[in-house]
C-alpha positions as a printed NumPy array, in Angstrom:
array([[-43.839, -49.79 ,  26.245],
       [-44.824, -50.486,  22.663],
       [-48.423, -49.54 ,  23.448],
       [-47.297, -46.162,  24.817],
       [-45.242, -45.462,  21.693],
       [-48.159, -46.308,  19.398],
       [-50.557, -44.229,  21.497],
       [-48.42 , -41.119,  21.182],
       [-47.176, -41.719,  17.665],
       [-47.308, -38.782,  15.227],
       [-46.458, -38.798,  11.545],
       [-45.387, -35.974,   9.248],
       [-46.822, -35.424,   5.769],
       [-45.423, -33.954,   2.572],
       [-48.751, -32.242,   2.009],
       [-48.549, -30.304,   5.256],
       [-44.964, -29.352,   4.43 ],
       [-46.011, -28.052,   0.992],
       [-48.903, -26.119,   2.568],
       [-46.49 , -24.498,   5.044],
       [-44.192, -23.445,   2.198],
       [-47.136, -21.508,   0.757],
       [-47.374, -19.258,   3.849],
       [-43.843, -19.241,   5.277],
       [-41.31 , -17.668,   2.928],
       [-38.297, -18.848,   4.878],
       [-39.435, -22.474,   4.738],
       [-40.266, -22.046,   1.05 ],
       [-36.626, -21.053,   0.374],
       [-35.451, -24.052,   2.442],
       [-37.633, -26.398,   0.388],
       [-35.878, -25.396,  -2.856],
       [-32.389, -25.86 ,  -1.374],
       [-32.646, -29.326,   0.175],
       [-33.46 , -31.055,  -3.098],
       [-29.935, -30.394,  -4.414],
       [-27.4  , -33.027,  -3.225],
       [-24.334, -31.265,  -1.812],
       [-22.839, -34.051,   0.316],
       [-19.053, -33.564,   0.697],
       [-16.555, -36.353,   0.275],
       [-13.49 , -36.675,   2.531],
       [-11.757, -39.04 ,   0.11 ],
       [-12.051, -36.637,  -2.851],
       [ -8.974, -34.906,  -4.33 ],
       [-10.957, -32.16 ,  -5.964],
       [-11.933, -28.698,  -4.63 ],
       [-14.747, -28.591,  -3.773],
       [-14.884, -32.278,  -2.942],
       [-18.137, -32.909,  -4.881],
       [-19.596, -31.48 ,  -8.066],
       [-22.932, -31.065,  -6.27 ],
       [-21.508, -28.083,  -4.371],
       [-20.474, -26.392,  -7.656],
       [-23.924, -26.876,  -9.063],
       [-25.534, -25.6  ,  -5.885],
       [-23.26 , -22.547,  -5.97 ],
       [-24.36 , -21.808,  -9.512],
       [-27.98 , -22.13 ,  -8.434],
       [-27.394, -19.673,  -5.588],
       [-25.704, -17.197,  -7.963],
       [-28.858, -17.277, -10.106],
       [-31.129, -16.619,  -7.155],
       [-28.979, -13.823,  -5.771],
       [-28.729, -12.178,  -9.177],
       [-32.524, -12.195,  -9.4  ],
       [-32.502, -10.076,  -6.205],
       [-30.186,  -7.579,  -7.875],
       [-27.066,  -8.267,  -5.859],
       [-23.606,  -8.988,  -7.307],
       [-22.418, -12.476,  -6.507],
       [-19.429, -14.448,  -7.698],
       [-18.296, -18.077,  -7.398],
       [-14.56 , -18.603,  -7.31 ],
       [-12.549, -21.512,  -8.667],
       [-12.925, -23.387,  -5.346],
       [-16.718, -23.084,  -5.48 ],
       [-17.076, -20.479,  -2.758],
       [-19.894, -17.942,  -3.384],
       [-19.351, -14.372,  -2.182],
       [-21.929, -11.527,  -2.189],
       [-20.776,  -7.969,  -1.528],
       [-23.483,  -5.551,  -0.335],
       [-22.668,  -1.863,   0.076],
       [-23.945,  -0.116,   3.201],
       [-27.398,   1.5  ,   3.129],
       [-27.566,   5.279,   3.052],
       [-26.201,   6.83 ,   6.262],
       [-24.445,   3.653,   7.449],
       [-21.352,   3.829,   5.238],
       [-19.049,   4.352,   8.258],
       [-20.425,   1.376,  10.237],
       [-18.161,  -1.594,  10.903],
       [-18.327,  -4.267,   8.23 ],
       [-19.892,  -7.711,   8.831],
       [-19.382, -11.02 ,   7.052],
       [-22.212, -13.587,   7.371],
       [-21.382, -17.156,   6.515],
       [-23.063, -20.492,   5.946],
       [-21.77 , -23.66 ,   4.238],
       [-23.137, -25.393,   1.168],
       [-22.104, -29.002,   1.839],
       [-24.009, -31.541,   3.889],
       [-22.342, -34.219,   5.993],
       [-20.88 , -37.313,   4.346],
       [-22.348, -39.468,   7.139],
       [-25.714, -39.904,   5.392],
       [-27.244, -39.517,   1.912],
       [-28.242, -36.004,   0.873],
       [-29.802, -37.114,  -2.389],
       [-33.574, -37.097,  -3.083],
       [-34.429, -35.448,   0.258],
       [-38.16 , -35.519,   1.017],
       [-39.241, -33.285,   3.836],
       [-42.375, -33.899,   5.913],
       [-44.078, -31.692,   8.483],
       [-45.339, -32.778,  11.909],
       [-48.004, -30.21 ,  12.707],
       [-48.682, -29.133,  16.269],
       [-46.409, -31.794,  17.804],
       [-48.078, -33.199,  20.925],
       [-45.127, -35.052,  22.443],
       [-44.088, -38.693,  22.344],
       [-42.62 , -40.455,  19.325],
       [-42.624, -39.397,  15.666],
       [-42.826, -42.094,  13.004],
       [-40.887, -41.297,   9.881],
       [-42.225, -42.476,   6.546],
       [-39.83 , -45.421,   6.278],
       [-40.688, -46.655,   9.79 ],
       [-37.868, -45.147,  11.813],
       [-38.981, -43.8  ,  15.191],
       [-37.778, -40.394,  16.382],
       [-38.225, -40.008,  20.116],
       [-36.544, -38.446,  23.162],
       [-34.048, -41.326,  23.402],
       [-32.628, -40.073,  20.136],
       [-33.439, -36.338,  20.403],
       [-33.35 , -35.125,  24.04 ],
       [-34.817, -31.743,  23.032],
       [-37.917, -33.234,  21.455],
       [-40.127, -32.896,  24.553],
       [-39.446, -29.104,  24.579],
       [-41.126, -28.746,  21.188],
       [-44.713, -29.539,  22.109],
       [-47.331, -27.674,  20.092],
       [-44.705, -26.657,  17.53 ],
       [-44.478, -27.556,  13.809],
       [-41.417, -29.69 ,  13.056],
       [-39.834, -30.441,   9.689],
       [-38.516, -34.041,   9.558],
       [-37.089, -36.377,   6.933],
       [-38.717, -39.441,   5.407],
       [-36.067, -41.521,   7.237],
       [-33.973, -42.319,   4.137],
       [-31.728, -39.24 ,   4.068],
       [-30.579, -36.389,   6.256],
       [-32.632, -33.215,   6.033],
       [-29.811, -30.853,   5.061],
       [-30.671, -28.125,   7.615],
       [-26.956, -28.229,   8.445],
       [-26.426, -25.829,   6.862],
       [-29.069, -25.138,   4.23 ],
       [-31.141, -23.648,   7.066],
       [-28.321, -21.124,   7.456],
       [-28.238, -20.448,   3.729],
       [-32.008, -19.99 ,   3.712],
       [-31.705, -17.391,   6.492],
       [-29.153, -15.46 ,   4.509],
       [-31.08 , -15.662,   1.201],
       [-34.173, -14.368,   3.031],
       [-32.105, -11.62 ,   4.523],
       [-30.99 , -10.499,   1.096],
       [-34.569, -10.512,  -0.118],
       [-35.626,  -8.297,   2.766],
       [-32.663,  -5.976,   2.362],
       [-33.87 ,  -5.411,  -1.204],
       [-37.58 ,  -4.872,  -0.431],
       [-37.387,  -3.091,   2.913],
       [-35.565,   0.217,   2.756],
       [-36.083,   0.656,   6.534],
       [-33.831,  -2.282,   7.232],
       [-30.554,  -0.426,   7.766],
       [-27.224,  -2.127,   7.405],
       [-23.539,  -1.384,   7.285],
       [-21.133,  -2.922,   4.675],
       [-21.95 ,  -6.62 ,   4.309],
       [-20.379,  -9.685,   2.801],
       [-22.25 , -12.92 ,   2.607],
       [-20.234, -16.081,   1.98 ],
       [-21.419, -19.603,   1.207],
       [-18.424, -21.876,   1.855],
       [-17.61 , -25.41 ,   0.68 ],
       [-16.459, -28.591,   2.401],
       [-17.106, -27.399,   5.957],
       [-18.251, -30.866,   7.002],
       [-14.845, -32.35 ,   6.167],
       [-12.886, -29.6  ,   7.932],
       [-11.592, -27.835,   4.846],
       [-13.832, -24.793,   4.486],
       [-11.534, -22.168,   6.043],
       [ -8.611, -23.29 ,   3.88 ],
       [-10.599, -21.897,   0.94 ],
       [-11.327, -18.547,   2.606],
       [ -8.889, -15.613,   2.809],
       [ -9.469, -13.323,   5.779],
       [ -7.576, -10.523,   4.097],
       [ -9.781, -10.808,   1.037],
       [-12.907, -10.941,   3.151],
       [-11.718,  -7.706,   4.763],
       [-14.444,  -7.344,   7.393],
       [-14.365,  -6.279,  11.024],
       [-16.45 ,  -9.166,  12.281],
       [-17.974, -12.361,  11.089],
       [-20.94 , -14.527,  12.153],
       [-21.632, -18.069,  11.027],
       [-25.253, -19.183,  10.892],
       [-24.525, -22.824,  11.547],
       [-25.63 , -23.666,  15.063],
       [-28.332, -25.964,  16.334],
       [-30.742, -25.55 ,  19.217],
       [-32.795, -22.335,  19.56 ],
       [-30.923, -19.709,  21.604],
       [-27.476, -21.242,  21.121],
       [-24.666, -18.783,  20.834],
       [-21.368, -20.545,  20.259],
       [-18.471, -18.682,  21.834],
       [-15.944, -21.555,  21.876],
       [-15.196, -24.646,  19.801],
       [-12.959, -27.673,  20.014],
       [ -9.401, -27.707,  18.836],
       [ -9.419, -30.373,  16.168],
       [ -6.951, -32.773,  14.482],
       [ -7.484, -35.68 ,  12.154],
       [ -5.229, -38.744,  12.062],
       [ -4.468, -41.625,   9.701],
       [ -2.744, -44.611,  11.253],
       [ -1.285, -47.256,   8.914],
       [ -0.359, -50.801,  10.023],
       [  2.082, -52.893,   8.061],
       [  1.795, -56.656,   8.562],
       [  3.439, -59.779,   7.126],
       [  1.218, -62.367,   5.51 ],
       [  2.365, -65.99 ,   5.377],
       [  0.499, -69.285,   5.12 ],
       [ -1.132, -70.084,   8.44 ],
       [  0.48 , -73.536,   8.425],
       [  3.892, -71.92 ,   8.988],
       [  2.698, -68.742,  10.722],
       [  4.244, -69.404,  14.155],
       [  6.536, -66.534,  15.16 ],
       [  6.409, -65.222,  11.567],
       [  2.946, -63.964,  10.607],
       [  2.295, -60.358,  11.626],
       [ -1.401, -59.578,  11.434],
       [ -2.037, -55.897,  10.676],
       [ -5.66 , -56.214,  11.713],
       [ -4.685, -57.501,  15.174],
       [ -2.111, -54.739,  15.597],
       [ -4.651, -52.101,  14.608],
       [ -7.029, -53.54 ,  17.216],
       [ -4.231, -53.301,  19.795],
       [ -3.809, -49.629,  18.898],
       [ -7.517, -48.945,  19.351],
       [ -7.601, -50.815,  22.664],
       [ -4.666, -48.766,  23.964],
       [ -6.571, -45.506,  23.501],
       [ -8.005, -44.178,  26.778],
       [-11.074, -46.314,  27.232],
       [-13.433, -43.645,  28.569],
       [-12.342, -40.841,  26.232],
       [-14.668, -41.59 ,  23.317],
       [-17.507, -39.352,  22.018],
       [-20.081, -41.713,  23.497],
       [-18.466, -41.463,  26.949],
       [-17.743, -37.722,  27.11 ],
       [-19.718, -34.487,  27.418],
       [-19.378, -30.83 ,  28.261],
       [-15.732, -29.727,  28.02 ],
       [-14.303, -33.201,  27.901],
       [-12.239, -34.065,  24.79 ],
       [-12.034, -37.393,  22.999],
       [-10.418, -39.776,  20.504],
       [-12.771, -41.146,  17.831],
       [-11.915, -43.959,  15.37 ],
       [-14.493, -43.537,  12.562],
       [-13.107, -45.771,   9.805],
       [-11.279, -49.123,   9.69 ],
       [ -9.966, -50.937,   6.584],
       [ -7.706, -53.909,   6.681],
       [ -6.268, -57.267,   5.706],
       [ -3.608, -59.38 ,   7.315],
       [ -0.941, -57.551,   5.296],
       [ -2.053, -53.961,   5.84 ],
       [ -4.651, -52.008,   7.77 ],
       [ -5.606, -48.367,   8.203],
       [ -7.736, -46.467,  10.655],
       [ -9.012, -42.89 ,  10.345],
       [ -9.712, -40.962,  13.5  ],
       [-10.384, -37.496,  14.885],
       [ -9.012, -35.974,  18.073],
       [-10.79 , -33.195,  19.923],
       [ -9.97 , -31.033,  22.966],
       [-11.008, -27.523,  24.11 ],
       [ -7.48 , -26.468,  25.264],
       [ -4.231, -26.423,  23.374],
       [ -2.488, -28.142,  26.325],
       [ -5.057, -30.897,  26.247],
       [ -4.64 , -31.375,  22.527],
       [ -0.867, -31.518,  22.861],
       [ -1.259, -34.294,  25.458],
       [ -3.631, -36.234,  23.19 ],
       [ -1.235, -36.094,  20.252],
       [  1.57 , -37.187,  22.586],
       [ -0.494, -40.226,  23.602],
       [ -0.806, -41.296,  20.001],
       [  2.927, -40.914,  19.485],
       [  3.601, -43.049,  22.537],
       [  1.227, -45.821,  21.377],
       [  2.894, -45.866,  17.936],
       [  6.336, -46.067,  19.544],
       [  5.327, -48.88 ,  21.836],
       [  3.828, -50.957,  19.028],
       [  6.899, -50.385,  16.795],
       [  9.086, -51.544,  19.663],
       [  6.936, -54.64 ,  19.961],
       [  6.576, -55.512,  16.27 ],
       [  9.454, -53.771,  14.52 ],
       [ 10.192, -50.252,  13.346],
       [  7.868, -49.094,  10.6  ],
       [  5.045, -51.42 ,  11.557],
       [  2.916, -48.461,  12.582],
       [  2.982, -45.028,  11.004],
       [  0.993, -41.997,  12.151],
       [  0.021, -38.901,  10.197],
       [ -1.879, -36.103,  12.011],
       [ -3.58 , -33.19 ,  10.238],
       [ -4.642, -29.913,  11.903],
       [ -8.276, -29.138,  11.187],
       [ -9.438, -26.128,  13.287],
       [ -8.704, -24.175,  16.437],
       [-10.792, -23.002,  19.376],
       [-12.042, -19.407,  18.844],
       [-12.693, -18.656,  22.534],
       [ -9.607, -16.561,  23.271],
       [-10.03 , -14.423,  20.133],
       [-13.688, -13.68 ,  20.954],
       [-12.789, -12.741,  24.555],
       [-10.449, -10.159,  23.027],
       [-13.246,  -8.757,  20.814],
       [-16.162,  -8.415,  23.243],
       [-17.954,  -5.894,  21.02 ],
       [-19.225,  -8.521,  18.643],
       [-20.477, -10.659,  21.488],
       [-22.35 ,  -7.668,  22.972],
       [-23.877,  -6.976,  19.573],
       [-25.09 , -10.56 ,  19.331],
       [-26.492, -10.499,  22.884],
       [-28.478,  -7.345,  22.096],
       [-29.746,  -8.955,  18.88 ],
       [-30.999, -12.037,  20.689],
       [-32.717,  -9.876,  23.269],
       [-34.397,  -7.693,  20.627],
       [-35.535, -10.829,  18.773],
       [-37.061, -12.196,  21.979],
       [-34.73 , -15.178,  22.143],
       [-33.161, -16.428,  25.378],
       [-29.422, -16.788,  24.979],
       [-27.609, -20.018,  25.794],
       [-23.909, -19.303,  25.484],
       [-22.264, -22.522,  24.495],
       [-18.894, -24.221,  24.061],
       [-19.811, -26.276,  21.036],
       [-18.511, -29.821,  20.852],
       [-17.523, -29.332,  17.257],
       [-16.264, -26.583,  14.998],
       [-17.533, -23.991,  12.551],
       [-16.074, -21.902,   9.762],
       [-15.515, -19.342,  12.517],
       [-13.077, -21.529,  14.409],
       [-10.154, -20.891,  12.098],
       [-11.432, -17.551,  10.777],
       [-11.334, -16.18 ,  14.332],
       [ -7.769, -17.359,  14.819],
       [ -6.783, -15.887,  11.414],
       [ -8.008, -12.409,  12.427],
       [-11.764, -12.321,  11.751],
       [-13.641, -12.758,  15.077],
       [-16.518, -15.054,  14.071],
       [-18.965, -16.488,  16.654],
       [-21.746, -18.856,  15.625],
       [-25.516, -18.509,  16.01 ],
       [-28.262, -21.118,  15.891],
       [-30.503, -22.26 ,  13.02 ],
       [-32.815, -24.421,  15.138],
       [-31.713, -27.666,  13.479],
       [-31.482, -30.744,  15.69 ],
       [-29.984, -34.245,  15.3  ],
       [-27.941, -33.207,  12.271],
       [-26.   , -35.591,  10.011],
       [-28.528, -38.375,   9.911],
       [-32.107, -39.469,   9.083],
       [-33.384, -38.256,  12.468],
       [-32.494, -34.651,  11.636],
       [-35.322, -32.237,  12.274],
       [-36.026, -28.483,  12.198],
       [-38.578, -26.778,  14.46 ],
       [-40.212, -24.1  ,  12.322],
       [-40.498, -21.549,  15.109],
       [-36.783, -21.819,  15.995],
       [-35.875, -21.537,  12.309],
       [-37.795, -18.268,  11.975],
       [-36.279, -16.978,  15.202],
       [-32.821, -17.653,  13.746],
       [-33.782, -15.337,  10.87 ],
       [-35.023, -12.65 ,  13.278],
       [-31.788, -12.75 ,  15.27 ],
       [-29.746, -12.446,  12.046],
       [-31.752,  -9.445,  10.973],
       [-31.272,  -7.832,  14.393],
       [-27.49 ,  -8.429,  14.185],
       [-27.401,  -6.567,  10.911],
       [-29.367,  -3.669,  12.428],
       [-27.092,  -3.531,  15.454],
       [-24.006,  -3.51 ,  13.24 ],
       [-25.426,  -0.533,  11.354],
       [-25.165,   1.486,  14.583],
       [-21.451,   0.857,  15.072],
       [-18.745,   3.323,  13.953],
       [-15.575,   2.253,  12.289],
       [-12.468,   3.545,  14.064]])
């Protein structure tokens, strides 16, 4: 096994990445964005949750101003660009294109060093720090033979989620400025904050956006068109124990850590992210802190249907009630927080935008894979607030960790699809 890995091993280089930046303008934009640390922080009390997002927004304002467009950054850090329709397209329906500035808190986004694997020949990829990226980690890797792939050095995430999306939109603005034949209706481009911690749409006002349709550029695999998302809740469960000396603990000590473990073990055993796929929902405990006296777990709950989500929240209530009956009222407290809603029903009621996207994919030469994404996007809540907003791909794979990668061909196809969407929208007529 080890011999086979070594035989097929490929390594990326920073030199090849730099050389690519010299000939690929989209990748060159991406290179400049990933060096700015914009990791969001779920524990922060500020908006945005990290100062890096504010700095990044200011940088984007500068770049956009150089293109001659008017951009503003509000007090929450959100950057908005308003672009009037090109001549003859003033009566077309308006479109809002969105991408988010923050990267996931799961992994460091500081000092990102991109490498390029040229003409990938299959097998494993060795990252600079020794980590091995292979099909056991990225199931789509074997489909990328003979492609160039941007990878990390193994110490950070890459930041393609969603700086690849931002790169696409910056490149679109550049081409709108230099190519007068690229027709477009009224456009708004928004770079949101704190999407990775589920707060982005709380900082966006659909009435203020005032567009007919939206599209987020925040998907993954080439060809993906997200037409549905999870319904999502977060939860914090607190456990109150009673600490006494172990010598006299009999029938007195109440160990908060043990009770928290009971809670976790009472969750449906098979309904975890690692045991579910497709349209199956889950419970996911992602943080645990505790002592004998007090403990806390943070978790997320996901389901594609409202009925399914209601049942899941009911399960949590029942577990809390059972443990309080067992250990005393107030031993366990539960706080649930709505995060985002499935956009499927809204999009089914606005089929025009889906047809526009399908035509755009076809014109760009990209095979469509309509997908119910096991996650959420800015469009999840925006759709349910009145702005139908499906999600298109960027090409990024294995996001949120050091194995993140970005096939260059897929990245450029994401741009081409976005451009075709703008052109299709220019042909619509506002009622």
